N, C-alpha and C positions, 0 to 999 in steps of 0.2 A: 837330706834322704825326705823324701814324700811319705807323708802319713798313708794316703789313699787316692787312686786314682790319680796321681800325679799332681795332689795338694798338698800343699806343704804349710804346716802350723807356723801362724805369724804370733809372735810374741807380744806384738802390739795389743792385740785381742784378748789374751790372757786365756789361751785353749789349752785348757787339759780335758781331755776328751775320758769321759767312763768308760771302762771295760767290764765291770763286775757285774751279772745281773741281778745279784740280790740285792743290790744297793738300788736300782730302780724298782726292785719287786717291793721294797719297802718304801719308797716315796710312794708309788702308786696306789699300795694299801691303806695307806694313812689318810687319804682322802676317797670323798664319796662320789664315784661316777656312775652316770647311768645313761641312757640312750636321748636325754636330755641335756647331758652335760657341754658346756664348750670349755677347752681347753686352751690354755695358753703358754708356750714355751719361748724361751728366751735363750737362743743360739743354740740351735739346733746341731750344728757341726756335722760330724759324719752319721747323724741320725742313731745312735744306739737306744736314748730314751725317746726317741721320736717315735722307732717301732713298737716298743714295749706299748706306748700310750694308745698307738692306733691299734693294737691288740684286743683294747676294751671297747665295749659296745658305748660309744659316746657320740653324740651330734658331729662335732665337728673338732678339729685340732688346727692352732693359727702358731706357726711359728715365724719368730723375729730373728733374723739371722744377719749381722751386719757384714760378714766377709761375704762377696759376691760369689766367690768360687763354692765355698759349702752351700750357699744358698741355691746357686746352679745344680749341685749336688744332688741334694733333696728334691729338687723340684722333677729333676730329671730322671732319678732312680725312686724313690721313696713314692713319690706323686702317681706315678704312672704304674708303679708297681704294685701298689698296696690299696691305696684309696684315693683316686684322686679327688672325688665327691668330697670326701670328710678332711683331706689336708689341703692346709692353704699356706705356701710359703712367702713370706715377704720379706724383702731384702731391704732393710733398714735399720738402722742404729734405733733401739727401744728409749734410749735417753731423750731421742726425739720426735717421739711419736706424741701426737695429738690425740688424747684419750677419748675423746667423740667418736674415735674409729673402732671404739670398745663398744657404744653403748648400745646397738641394736641388740647384741647376744649377752649382754651382761645379765647375771653376774657370771663371771670367768674364774675356774679354777686352776691355777698357777701349778706347773710342774717342771724345775728348772734347775740346770748346771749351771748357775750364774758365773760369768766371767770373774777371777779373782779380781781385777783391776779396779772393778765398779761394782762391786757387790753393794756396799752402802747405798750410794746412789740409787741402784735401780730398787731396792728395799725402800727406799726413802719414797721413791715415788708410786709403789705400792700402797704405801701407809695415807701419802696424801690424796691419793684418787680409790681411797678406800670402797667408795661407793660401786666400782666397777667389779669388784670381787667378791667371790665366796668365801675362800679358803685358796691354801697352797702348801707346797713343801717347795723348799729351795734347796740347792746345796753352797754353802758358804764355806771360807777357810772357820777353822775352829775357834781361831780370836774374836773374829767377827760374829759368830753365833754365842759366846758366852759374854760379849758388851750386850747384846740385845736383850738378854736375858737377867744380868745382873742386878740385883735390887740394892747393893750396899758395897762398901771398899773399892779396892784396886779395881779397873776397867768399868767400873760404874760412873755413868757420865749424862749428860743431858740428852744423848743420844738414846741411851737406855729408856728414859722417863718418857720420849716423846713415843719412842716404838711401844711401849708398855701401855703407855695412854688411850691407844687407838686401837691396838691387836692384842689378841690374847695369843702368847707363843709357848711352844713346845721342843725342846730338845730331843732329837732323835739320834740316831746312832751315829758315832764317831766313826768316821772313815780314814784307814791308811793311804799314804801317798802310793801305794800299790793297786791301788783301784782304780788309777787312772794312767794313761799314757799321753804325753810324756807325765811322769811322777812330778807332783810339785814338792817343792822343799818342805811342805808344812803339813800337819792332817788337818782335814775338813769336818764338817758334821750336816747332817741332814737336818732343819728346822723346818718344822710346820708352823704357820700363822691362820689366823682365823680374824678378820676385823669385827670388831665390836660393834653389836646392833644399836646401843645406846651409851653416847657419850656426853657427860656435863659439858653444856658449853663453857670454854673459859674467857674471862672477861680480856679484851683486847689480846687476844691469841698470839698473833703474832709477835709483839712485844715483849711476851711472858716467856715464848721459847728462847728469844733473845736475852732475856733476863737469866734463862736457865743456864744458859750455854756460859754467860758472864759468870755465873756464880761456879761453875766447873772449871773456868779455865786455870784458877790457882786452887787447886783442890785440897792441897794442906793448910791453906788458911782459915780462918774461921769466917763465919758470916759475917762477924763485925768488922773485919778486916776487907773483906771484899766488898760491903756494901759502902765503908767508908771512902773508896776510891769513885764513886758515883755520884751521880746527880739523885737519887733516890734519898727521901725524908724516912731514916729507919730509926732514929734514935728512940723512939717509942715502943719498939719492939721488945718481947720479955728475955730477960738475959739469956733463958736458957737455950734461947733459939740463937742467938747472936754467937752463942759459946763452940755452936756446933758446926762442922766443916760440912762443905756440900755432899761428900760420899756418906755420910750419916743420915741424911733426911731423905723420907719419901716424897712423893707427888703431892701429897695432903697438906705435908709441910709447907711446900714452895706455893702452892697455890694458895695456902693461908696469908704467907707473907707477903705473896703478888697482892691480894685484894686490900690489904694496910700501906702498902708503899705506890702501888703504881700513881 
């Protein structure tokens, strides 16, 4: 059965389209928009969120849509109907984007209902290229949102450390499956992010994050047991640190260990 205008949903793109206005309203109200704002949406789909964004007094909205049929729908309908000069639809996989394409209008505000199957990779791109973004609200699976904000225990991992080091995060409303068409099998969550203006540089940053992932690979092992399997010289670390598990440690502890063993 076609979703709209004889366009079928495609499972490979993780398409679940919002249908509840209150969800869109909450996302838009959480960010600061004005006539100078450049807004980025990923996965415009049938245009439910796109329309709501264009109702705001913004400078421009750029939509990246991987599905050529929905990209054409947005261009043929919304662009001509609502605001041709303010809406730019680009048929492209956001994961393939060269971020220099965002340079001229940066910083951007992100508003997006992210495809479930690539939520983490897309958010990781936001974080790695955070200089292009002012703030944003995205829709993700509840499990993904919780992993981003976790600070200890189950679900807390290297990806939590990474996201929290470079951005501030805030959980917004939990969204039921009934807010989408078709309904997903899981709950979703709106989550707000804002890149940190100043972040302390990490020595040998790339290898530090590899080290962090290694520490969480076996989360039930102590640091002693994790480090014993590596080439690092760890024997002089304090016993109280060696007795900890990765899920008990915060970013400052990881950085302190890294400065001693790298």
